[in-house]
VEXKOLRO-504511 format. One line per 2 residues: for each residue x, y, z of C-alpha. Coordinates in nm, 4 decimals. Layout:
// residues N
X Y Z  ...
***
This chain:
// residues 600
8.7531 2.5516 -1.1929  8.4398 2.7412 -1.2945
8.2507 2.7476 -1.6249  8.3854 2.4215 -1.7685
8.2206 2.3477 -2.1015  8.1061 2.0229 -2.2630
7.9449 2.0024 -2.6048  7.6745 1.7639 -2.7218
7.3698 1.7629 -2.9454  7.0645 1.9595 -2.8385
6.7911 1.6947 -2.8519  6.5079 1.8547 -2.6556
6.4770 2.2324 -2.6154  6.4898 2.4366 -2.2985
6.7335 2.5563 -2.0332  6.7892 2.3764 -1.7021
7.0066 2.4745 -1.4061  7.0529 2.2391 -1.1146
7.2540 1.9653 -0.9389  7.3732 1.6632 -1.1334
7.2382 1.3186 -1.0482  7.4855 1.0752 -1.2049
7.3512 0.7312 -1.2903  7.6229 0.4682 -1.2976
7.5597 0.2291 -1.5832  7.8463 0.0632 -1.7571
7.8651 -0.2067 -2.0190  7.7686 -0.5603 -1.9279
8.0733 -0.7869 -1.9359  8.0207 -1.0638 -2.1903
8.1427 -1.3981 -2.0580  8.2536 -1.6270 -2.3412
8.2726 -2.0019 -2.2960  8.2457 -2.3172 -2.5009
7.9794 -2.5713 -2.4174  7.9399 -2.9374 -2.5002
7.6924 -3.0560 -2.7616  7.4813 -3.2108 -2.4872
7.4417 -2.8693 -2.3166  7.3117 -2.6885 -2.6265
6.9421 -2.7390 -2.5539  6.9840 -2.6232 -2.1940
7.1733 -2.3117 -2.3051  6.9082 -2.2314 -2.5629
6.6426 -2.2662 -2.2942  6.8375 -2.0286 -2.0685
6.8352 -1.7702 -2.3488  6.4633 -1.8177 -2.4208
6.3875 -1.7763 -2.0485  6.5891 -1.4515 -2.0283
6.4029 -1.3119 -2.3304  6.0734 -1.4055 -2.1650
6.1685 -1.2230 -1.8443  6.2741 -0.9177 -2.0488
5.9359 -0.9240 -2.2265  5.7580 -0.9324 -1.8910
5.9658 -0.6381 -1.7635  5.8898 -0.4240 -2.0680
5.5266 -0.5353 -2.0544  5.5034 -0.4229 -1.6921
5.6443 -0.0822 -1.7839  5.3878 -0.0554 -2.0649
5.1028 -0.1341 -1.8283  5.2198 0.1322 -1.5858
5.3063 0.3948 -1.8478  5.1831 0.7441 -1.7470
4.8799 0.8770 -1.9323  5.0894 1.1624 -2.0698
5.3060 0.9087 -2.2539  5.0412 0.6622 -2.3764
5.0769 0.7911 -2.7299  5.4488 0.7095 -2.7186
5.4019 0.3502 -2.6068  5.4847 0.2399 -2.9610
5.8538 0.2781 -2.8757  5.8349 0.0116 -2.6062
5.6046 -0.2048 -2.8177  5.8695 -0.2013 -3.0886
6.1238 -0.3160 -2.8282  5.9011 -0.6139 -2.7518
5.8986 -0.7043 -3.1212  6.2771 -0.6693 -3.1443
6.3239 -0.9307 -2.8719  6.1743 -1.1900 -3.1064
6.3192 -1.0511 -3.4291  6.4781 -1.3232 -3.6405
6.8102 -1.1398 -3.6564  6.8286 -1.1359 -3.2755
6.6290 -1.4316 -3.1456  6.6637 -1.6970 -3.4159
7.0241 -1.6121 -3.4969  7.1255 -1.6410 -3.1301
6.9626 -1.9836 -3.0953  7.1256 -2.0965 -3.4186
7.4674 -1.9695 -3.3099  7.4441 -2.1515 -2.9761
7.3798 -2.4741 -3.1670  7.6251 -2.4262 -3.4533
7.9186 -2.2903 -3.2521  7.8524 -2.4680 -2.9207
7.8954 -2.1467 -2.7212  7.7075 -1.9910 -2.4301
7.4034 -1.7674 -2.4793  7.5822 -1.4411 -2.3853
7.8496 -1.4959 -2.6482  7.5996 -1.6083 -2.9125
7.3792 -1.3013 -2.8515  7.6834 -1.0753 -2.8735
7.7774 -1.2312 -3.2081  7.4221 -1.1810 -3.3362
7.4356 -0.8115 -3.2421  7.7717 -0.7656 -3.4126
7.6237 -0.9168 -3.7283  7.3378 -0.6647 -3.7143
7.5931 -0.3872 -3.6608  7.7690 -0.4885 -3.9822
7.4402 -0.4678 -4.1722  7.3426 -0.1290 -4.0321
7.6903 0.0065 -4.1025  7.6164 -0.0298 -4.4744
7.3295 0.2185 -4.4528  7.4215 0.5799 -4.5222
7.0924 0.7166 -4.3905  7.1777 0.8396 -4.0395
6.8232 0.8018 -3.9076  6.8083 0.4339 -4.0021
7.1572 0.3684 -3.8630  7.0520 0.5163 -3.5315
6.7760 0.2575 -3.4929  7.0605 0.0259 -3.3895
7.0387 0.1996 -3.0520  6.6973 0.0435 -2.9903
6.8301 -0.3039 -3.0638  7.1169 -0.2453 -2.8217
6.8750 -0.1375 -2.5466  6.6759 -0.4604 -2.5600
6.9852 -0.6781 -2.6028  7.1491 -0.5193 -2.2985
6.8387 -0.5995 -2.0934  6.8692 -0.9667 -2.1947
7.2461 -0.9724 -2.1330  7.1927 -0.8393 -1.7805
6.9427 -1.1179 -1.7134  7.1759 -1.3832 -1.8558
7.4578 -1.2545 -1.6377  7.2209 -1.2582 -1.3368
7.3479 -0.9112 -1.2485  7.1524 -0.6152 -1.1218
7.1119 -0.3229 -1.3588  6.8214 -0.1516 -1.1890
6.8334 0.2270 -1.1832  6.9219 0.3500 -0.8388
6.7000 0.6547 -0.7962  6.7591 0.6862 -0.4244
6.8598 1.0396 -0.3395  6.6586 1.1887 -0.6261
6.4492 1.3806 -0.3771  6.5174 1.7282 -0.5127
6.4950 1.8605 -0.8700  6.8076 1.7459 -1.0563
6.9728 1.6933 -1.3937  7.0055 1.3228 -1.4764
7.3469 1.2391 -1.6212  7.4087 0.8932 -1.7692
7.6135 0.7068 -2.0248  7.2872 0.6219 -2.1981
6.9169 0.6032 -2.1199  6.6755 0.3635 -2.2829
6.3179 0.4731 -2.3570  6.2118 0.2425 -2.0721
6.4487 0.4258 -1.8338  6.3080 0.7597 -1.9469
5.9491 0.6488 -1.8923  6.0293 0.5085 -1.5463
6.1807 0.8407 -1.4389  5.8806 1.0406 -1.5587
5.7421 1.1120 -1.2104  6.0806 1.2002 -1.0624
6.2155 1.5529 -1.0123  6.3912 1.5701 -1.3475
6.5085 1.9084 -1.4750  6.6984 1.7748 -1.7772
6.8732 1.4723 -1.9280  7.2394 1.4526 -2.0323
7.3766 1.1385 -2.2000  7.7097 1.0503 -2.3551
7.5370 0.8328 -2.6145  7.2329 0.8965 -2.8304
7.1251 1.1262 -3.1107  6.8571 1.3829 -3.1869
6.6412 1.1195 -3.3572  6.6786 0.8480 -3.0931
6.3580 0.7379 -2.9282  6.4872 0.8582 -2.5915
6.5267 1.2080 -2.7384  6.1758 1.1893 -2.8829
6.0387 1.0950 -2.5419  6.2313 1.3773 -2.3721
6.0688 1.6229 -2.6131  5.7288 1.4680 -2.5430
5.7888 1.5149 -2.1704  5.8987 1.8741 -2.2252
6.2321 1.8057 -2.0555  6.5515 1.9677 -2.1924
6.8038 1.7118 -2.3147  7.1575 1.7050 -2.4524
7.2815 1.3774 -2.6020  7.5979 1.2528 -2.7702
7.8244 1.4534 -2.5406  8.1732 1.4811 -2.6845
8.4469 1.3181 -2.4730  8.1781 1.1623 -2.2495
8.0391 1.2647 -1.9132  8.3241 1.1563 -1.6845
8.3947 1.5145 -1.5802  8.0519 1.5521 -1.4199
8.0342 1.4516 -1.0539  7.7387 1.3859 -0.8255
7.5675 1.7082 -0.7063  7.7795 1.9351 -0.9291
7.5785 2.2375 -1.0382  7.5436 2.2245 -1.4153
7.3624 2.4206 -1.6842  7.2028 2.2273 -1.9699
7.1146 2.4150 -2.2882  6.8941 2.1864 -2.4977
6.8812 2.4524 -2.7686  7.2535 2.4576 -2.8468
7.3824 2.1339 -2.6923  7.6017 2.3226 -2.4453
7.6687 2.1953 -2.0918  7.8409 2.4189 -1.8380
7.9823 2.2656 -1.5202  8.0347 2.4687 -1.2008
7.9016 2.7941 -1.3492  7.9826 3.1214 -1.1763
7.7131 3.3669 -1.0681  7.7325 3.5748 -1.3859
7.6854 3.2670 -1.6045  7.3919 3.1467 -1.3961
7.2318 3.4903 -1.4290  7.2889 3.4915 -1.8058
7.1281 3.1490 -1.8520  6.8408 3.2304 -1.6182
6.7571 3.5218 -1.8479  6.7893 3.2947 -2.1510
6.5601 3.0425 -1.9807  6.2912 3.3080 -1.9275
6.3340 3.4369 -2.2811  6.2807 3.0883 -2.4210
5.9668 3.0393 -2.2096  5.8247 3.3645 -2.3500
5.9162 3.2524 -2.7005  5.7415 2.9175 -2.6471
5.4227 3.0939 -2.5395  5.4333 3.2997 -2.8584
5.4948 2.9853 -3.0637  5.1938 2.8136 -2.9089
4.9852 3.1178 -3.0003  5.1037 3.1105 -3.3628
5.0505 2.7360 -3.3939  4.6747 2.7725 -3.3622
4.6410 3.0536 -3.6176  4.5683 2.9996 -3.9891
4.8400 3.0555 -4.2494  4.6726 3.3561 -4.4071
4.8249 3.6730 -4.5497  4.7163 4.0194 -4.4418
4.5037 4.0513 -4.7585  4.3270 3.7182 -4.7045
4.5228 3.4678 -4.9176  4.5226 3.1262 -4.7453
4.7737 2.8437 -4.7855  4.7540 2.4994 -4.6244
5.0377 2.4109 -4.3890  5.1036 2.0424 -4.3283
5.3768 1.8306 -4.1739  5.6274 1.5784 -4.3014
5.6504 1.2744 -4.0735  5.7817 0.9192 -4.0548
5.7175 0.7814 -3.7054  5.4047 0.7407 -3.4948
5.5902 0.9191 -3.2132  5.5841 1.2386 -3.4215
5.2029 1.2656 -3.4225  5.1753 1.4739 -3.0996
5.4260 1.7208 -3.2419  5.2356 1.7390 -3.5718
4.9159 1.8266 -3.3871  5.0647 2.0632 -3.1279
5.2538 2.2691 -3.3867  4.9388 2.3477 -3.5834
4.9679 2.1245 -3.8907  4.6527 2.0868 -4.0998
4.7375 1.7266 -4.1721  5.0351 1.5351 -4.3097
5.1556 1.6339 -4.6559  5.4263 1.3667 -4.6648
5.4136 1.0437 -4.4659  5.7371 0.8597 -4.5400
5.6948 0.4818 -4.5292  6.0575 0.3676 -4.5589
6.1214 0.2892 -4.1920  5.8714 0.0029 -4.2009
6.0865 -0.1597 -4.4684  6.4279 -0.0779 -4.3286
6.3620 -0.1784 -3.9678  6.4200 -0.5504 -4.0221
6.5561 -0.8027 -4.2671  6.2070 -0.9240 -4.3532
5.9716 -0.7237 -4.5709  5.6729 -0.5969 -4.3704
5.3502 -0.7869 -4.4332  5.0434 -0.6188 -4.5767
4.8852 -0.6436 -4.2318  5.1831 -0.4702 -4.0661
5.1639 -0.1870 -4.3183  4.7854 -0.1596 -4.2867
4.7971 -0.1383 -3.9072  5.0659 0.1342 -3.9167
4.8811 0.3410 -4.1779  4.5488 0.2989 -4.0002
4.6906 0.4217 -3.6694  4.8372 0.7345 -3.8288
4.5171 0.8081 -4.0208  4.2859 0.7560 -3.7223
4.4973 0.9561 -3.4816  4.5198 1.2500 -3.7212
4.1551 1.2413 -3.8281  3.9804 1.4556 -3.9452
4.3000 1.5944 -4.1016  4.4180 1.4396 -4.4319
4.7271 1.2190 -4.4666  4.9313 1.1920 -4.7864
5.1157 0.8593 -4.7938  5.4215 0.8444 -5.0174
5.4892 0.4994 -5.1548  5.8235 0.3336 -5.0942
6.1121 0.5640 -5.1846  6.4281 0.3596 -5.1407
6.7228 0.2540 -5.3499  7.0390 0.4510 -5.4006
7.1974 0.4812 -5.0574  6.9425 0.2632 -4.8747
6.8556 -0.1058 -4.8764  6.5244 -0.2854 -4.8747
6.5206 -0.5760 -4.6333  6.5386 -0.8995 -4.8299
6.5073 -0.7399 -5.1748  6.8404 -0.7883 -5.3464
6.9801 -0.4835 -5.5233  7.2887 -0.4900 -5.7398
7.5677 -0.2449 -5.6693  7.5291 0.0587 -5.8909
7.7928 0.3022 -6.0094  7.5495 0.5930 -5.9675
7.2670 0.4798 -5.7342  7.0984 0.8223 -5.7282
7.0194 0.7652 -6.0976  6.9515 0.3944 -6.0648
6.6822 0.1524 -5.9541  6.4990 0.3440 -5.6843
6.1586 0.4777 -5.5760  5.8822 0.4182 -5.8337
6.1244 0.2332 -6.0632  6.2002 -0.0207 -5.7922
5.8309 -0.0600 -5.7073  5.7356 -0.1252 -6.0701
6.0100 -0.3884 -6.0901  5.9249 -0.5520 -5.7543
5.5497 -0.5652 -5.8153  5.4815 -0.8017 -5.5245
5.6304 -0.5526 -5.2812  5.4356 -0.2670 -5.4413
5.1111 -0.4682 -5.4482  5.1173 -0.5258 -5.0725
5.1760 -0.1588 -5.0016  4.8980 -0.0426 -5.2333
4.6540 -0.2901 -5.0781  4.7483 -0.1719 -4.7293
4.7023 0.1966 -4.8199  4.3672 0.1349 -4.9906
4.2378 -0.0708 -4.6963  4.3453 0.2033 -4.4536
4.1799 0.4733 -4.6640  3.8358 0.4003 -4.5123
3.9564 0.5280 -4.1744  4.0082 0.8909 -4.2787
4.1206 1.1235 -4.5572  4.4052 0.9615 -4.7529
4.5979 1.0552 -5.0650  4.8680 0.8465 -5.2391
5.1892 1.0104 -5.3575  5.4267 0.8406 -5.6034
5.7958 0.9485 -5.5956  6.0529 1.0062 -5.8722
5.8098 0.9994 -6.1650  5.9900 1.1059 -6.4809
5.7150 1.0766 -6.7423  5.3616 0.9736 -6.8349
5.4485 0.6077 -6.9005  5.5294 0.5462 -6.5328
5.2026 0.7080 -6.4249  5.0013 0.4871 -6.6583
5.1812 0.1748 -6.5316  5.1144 0.2718 -6.1720
4.7472 0.3511 -6.2372  4.6987 0.0196 -6.4213
4.8492 -0.1741 -6.1308  4.6423 0.0230 -5.8810
4.3236 -0.0637 -6.0713  4.4144 -0.4338 -6.0499
4.4588 -0.4004 -5.6734  4.1222 -0.2247 -5.6471
3.9541 -0.5014 -5.8480  4.0971 -0.7639 -5.6148
3.9697 -0.5777 -5.3089  3.6247 -0.5330 -5.4653
3.5995 -0.9038 -5.5422  3.6946 -0.9843 -5.1818
3.4395 -0.7357 -5.0492  3.7097 -0.5261 -4.8812
3.6053 -0.1586 -4.8537  3.8297 0.1294 -4.9596
3.7980 0.4898 -5.0729  3.6895 0.4572 -5.4376
3.7749 0.8226 -5.5051  4.1181 0.8236 -5.3400
4.3360 1.1036 -5.4787  4.6629 1.0253 -5.6598
4.9623 1.2576 -5.6853  5.3198 1.2542 -5.8077
5.6422 1.4053 -5.6813  5.7905 1.6641 -5.9151
6.1605 1.6112 -5.8506  6.3069 1.5240 -6.1916
6.3723 1.7898 -6.4597  6.1956 1.5765 -6.7240
5.8789 1.5838 -6.5106  5.8942 1.9633 -6.5076
5.9278 1.9774 -6.8850  5.6146 1.7649 -6.9352
5.4297 1.8905 -6.6274  5.1342 2.0002 -6.8424
5.0975 1.6414 -6.9704  5.1406 1.4830 -6.6271
4.8899 1.7199 -6.4663  4.6140 1.5693 -6.6814
4.6764 1.2241 -6.5281  4.6821 1.2968 -6.1535
4.4937 1.4854 -5.8843  4.7831 1.6866 -5.7407
5.1554 1.7613 -5.7635  5.4005 1.7692 -5.4729
5.7320 1.9373 -5.5493  6.0298 1.7655 -5.3870
6.2906 2.0388 -5.3929  6.5703 1.8304 -5.2389
6.6089 1.6048 -5.5412  6.4854 1.8589 -5.7954
6.7649 2.1020 -5.7061  7.0218 1.8229 -5.6980
6.9245 1.6856 -6.0393  6.8682 2.0270 -6.1990
7.2094 2.1620 -6.0958  7.3967 1.8290 -6.1183
7.5070 1.8818 -5.7568  7.5586 1.6123 -5.4958
7.4692 1.8101 -5.1844  7.6558 1.5701 -4.9533
7.9751 1.6057 -5.1574  8.1818 1.8681 -4.9747
8.3629 1.9663 -5.2939  8.0454 2.0888 -5.4656
7.7840 2.1222 -5.1891  7.8345 2.5010 -5.1815
7.6833 2.5099 -5.5320  7.3544 2.3648 -5.4051
7.1432 2.6786 -5.4528  6.7626 2.6839 -5.4098
6.7542 3.0401 -5.5469  6.9246 2.9499 -5.8745
6.7156 3.1047 -6.1574  6.6818 2.7600 -6.3173
6.5363 2.6120 -5.9994  6.2972 2.9046 -5.9463
6.1720 2.8758 -6.3039  6.1241 2.4990 -6.2727
5.9092 2.5456 -5.9631  5.7104 2.8218 -6.1347
5.6593 2.6078 -6.4459  5.5300 2.3178 -6.2350
5.2881 2.5380 -6.0407  5.1560 2.6990 -6.3579
5.1024 2.3602 -6.5276  4.9159 2.2272 -6.2248
4.6859 2.5270 -6.1958  4.6171 2.5338 -6.5711
4.4990 2.1726 -6.5372  4.2841 2.2587 -6.2352
4.4827 2.0591 -5.9795  4.6556 2.1652 -5.6580
5.0291 2.1800 -5.6098  5.2151 2.1256 -5.2832
5.5797 2.1482 -5.1843  5.7285 1.8994 -4.9371
6.1043 1.9492 -4.9758  6.3294 2.1399 -4.7360
6.2665 2.4631 -4.9230  5.9061 2.4588 -4.7931
6.0324 2.4771 -4.4351  6.2829 2.7604 -4.4850
6.1110 3.0730 -4.3562  6.2977 3.3121 -4.5869
6.1551 3.1400 -4.8975  5.7915 3.1683 -4.7845
5.7188 3.4957 -4.9729  5.8449 3.3430 -5.3004
5.6366 3.0290 -5.2599  5.3322 3.2388 -5.1686
5.3818 3.4581 -5.4741  5.3984 3.1547 -5.7006
5.0586 3.0442 -5.5724  5.1606 2.7127 -5.4170
4.8522 2.5718 -5.2454  5.0195 2.3684 -4.9714
5.3503 2.3689 -4.7858  5.4567 2.0570 -4.5963
5.7532 2.0620 -4.3601  5.9098 1.9435 -4.0369
5.6404 2.0117 -3.7772  5.8843 2.2035 -3.5595
5.9090 2.4981 -3.7999  5.5369 2.5343 -3.8759
5.4769 2.8190 -3.6235  5.7629 3.0203 -3.7738
5.6335 2.9747 -4.1297  5.2815 3.0687 -4.0222
5.4085 3.3835 -3.8579  5.5932 3.4905 -4.1748
5.2895 3.4238 -4.3939  5.0635 3.6252 -4.1616
5.2950 3.9250 -4.1969  5.2982 3.9134 -4.5782
5.0679 4.0733 -4.8337  4.9890 3.8290 -5.1148
4.9895 4.0908 -5.3919  5.3355 4.2065 -5.2796
5.4598 3.8441 -5.2946  5.3241 3.8083 -5.6496
5.5134 4.1218 -5.7508  5.8293 3.9857 -5.5856
5.8034 3.6670 -5.7929  5.7474 3.8687 -6.1122
6.0756 4.0521 -6.0485  6.2605 3.7372 -5.9460
6.1624 3.5547 -6.2666  6.3416 3.8316 -6.4604
6.6606 3.7954 -6.2527  6.9680 3.6430 -6.4154
7.1546 3.5036 -6.1133  7.1061 3.3530 -5.7706
7.2795 3.6483 -5.6076  7.0399 3.8911 -5.7768
6.7421 3.6864 -5.6558  6.8848 3.6791 -5.3050
6.9237 4.0575 -5.3094  6.5600 4.1035 -5.4173
6.4438 3.8609 -5.1485  6.6559 4.0216 -4.8746
6.5197 4.3640 -4.9672  6.1633 4.2302 -4.9503
6.2157 4.0693 -4.6105  6.3846 4.3776 -4.4717
6.0846 4.5934 -4.5642  5.8016 4.3494 -4.4972
5.9210 4.1250 -4.2116  6.2090 4.3029 -4.0348
6.1066 4.1804 -3.6902  6.1226 3.8185 -3.8103
6.4698 3.8207 -3.9583  6.6625 4.0383 -3.7150
6.5876 4.0332 -3.3414  6.5161 3.6639 -3.2892
6.7896 3.5516 -3.5263  7.0399 3.7557 -3.3290
6.9334 3.6109 -2.9940  6.8834 3.2497 -3.0975
6.9990 3.1583 -3.4485  6.9169 2.7945 -3.3617
6.5440 2.8787 -3.3679  6.5624 2.9358 -3.7406
6.7238 2.6061 -3.8419  6.4929 2.3800 -4.0374
6.4639 2.0460 -3.8660  6.6232 2.1448 -3.5368
6.4186 2.0300 -3.2360  6.3752 2.3733 -3.0898
6.0022 2.4128 -3.0812  5.8827 2.0747 -2.9616
***
């Protein structure tokens, strides 16, 4: 049969057409056996030896990593750390001793325990980090079983599409110099490290294929669409022709994107706005730079806390912040302090169950309660501030009292560093997230206490409209163009400018191209977004006239409903940017989705 379709998740953009190269890689069979008490030490030694061999293997890959991927070596370095993580290493040794069972079984039990912990986390990105643990554990299990799990790349002499159940970052790196047209895996997600590496390599990839990859046979001709997640097996000539045209169209689009990335975000009448990126992982830095960001407007720090059961040390935090700051220099980096609570957990910090966690002990409230945790982070940020331009951003501030508490604590940290002779930026800028309605109402008071505002529209809209955007029953009411939301943003911007401070926006609204004229007209100084959509936003801004955007906002502020505002905005876009919101949207609607990996 021709034109058989499979559906997955587009993880790395591009179109590939070629023969399938199927890598056989099944699960390692876990042998379970009881051992005598006298054999415990020997079994523990067998496990320690296997971990050591795995470390050497990953170390060898790191030493031989291609120059093009040096900046992504952090993925494999993190795998080395995971091998000795207490939840994996110590728990396995303890289980061997306590249960008198073999190393394979004990390691499997340790992994299942970690699974149970990760299952409690609602944040999909954090849950998906379990994949990295499974990669390193599988490597150890293979060694314990004394079986061969080496990739058989024989026959990969011609350009091909690699098809596998799963690929670890190490596998991906090892295949770098092969004739790879694309990757297809049954497992994985858009935010997995393997997907990140595929994007870094510029190789199309589709992951998480529904119903698996069993229907794909060796040397089958397949089409991989990394834009949509579509896979077509045994395509006919018409389909091949169609996708060849799409492939060429995407290449032309990429060239245009690259051109726009390097241009300033400046309107036709000379009004300039700063465009920065939101980021969380070191692996995102190349994308931040290549997509034309003028720095990082929001560096999320939660992953460092959620990656293990132990709180990160000050030194761990300092090293991570320093690397980001140095690699992005001379561009500025805004570091947001810990923003967890609600639907996340913080390593060993114990949080009580809450009836309404979104309104509970989270973000700045948690940090002011757990001062030891906050102290370490503030010290780490201040120490790192000597390596480049750094600003500190505090989330979920609801009033002046919290700001004064934070500033008092920060001064104590500074005093301690001064006494120890540790250098830091004495004039480091402080900002707050405007994401609570009470903060909007007293924005004029808050603006006198800080150096900048950053509007977090995700929470602001949710709290302002009393809408849980992940609740399917009411998510349709989540409306960024609600008159109340528009007026809150305008009030915050006005208060900031009246106090002589800058105002940024780092929520999803900043990365939605259709909202750019409104945000321009309000006079927002900085927009921070997923790096992938920066070229699109720049292109919209460069087609706008600032005075026209100001007039649009004047009319919108008089509107009485979201639908009326949408009509005014649609009319503006149709007259001022018709080429942006018609032709490309019709050809590739995926290009316009905020956060989709289509431009990396």
